N, C-alpha and C positions, 0 to 999 in steps of 0.2 A: 202604469198601464201594464207593464210586464207582470206585476204581481197578480193583477186581476186575471190576466190571460192564463198564467201558470195555475192559479187556483181553479179556474174553470176547467182546464185540461185535466188536472189531477182529480177533480170531482167527477168528471165524465168517465174517467178511467175507473174510479171507485164504483160508479153506478154499473159499469160493465162487469166489474169483478163480482159485485153483489148478484147481478143477474146470472152470471156464469156459475157461481157457486150454488145459487138456488136451483138452477137447472140440473146440477149434478147431485142435488139432494143434500147439500151440506149447508150449514149456517155460516154466514160471513162473520169474521171477527168484528168486535164492536168498533174498533178504530176505522175500519173500512166503511162500515155502515154510517158512522158519524160523519166521516169525510163526505160521503155521498149525500147525506141529509142536510148538512150545514154549509158545505163548500159552494154549491151552486148559488144559493141565495146570497152568500157573502160576496161572491164574485160579481153577481148582478148589481148589488149595491155599490161595490167599488167602481164598476163601470158607469153607473148612474152618477156618482160623484164626479167622475172624470168628465162626463158630458156637461153637467151643470157648471163645472169649473171652466170648461172651454167656452161655454156661452157667456159666462161672466167676463172672461178674458177678452172676448170679442167686443163686448159692450164697453169695457174700459178702454180698449185700443181704438174704438170708433172715433169718427170725426166729432169735434165738440159742437158743431153746428146742427148736426142731425139732419132730418129731412126738411 
């Protein structure tokens, strides 16, 4: 979970840097643009995997009788 959060924060910082550089009339370096472009979707997918894993863990730990 920490990896997904860290990736999301770094990606948002990269988006802010790209916007700030564009407002100043400069082009952002490729690594900053790539981080902004690919980091947020990767973080979203990691968080989605965590949610699915949590749901699966709850189902495994549930009572065997069910409802």
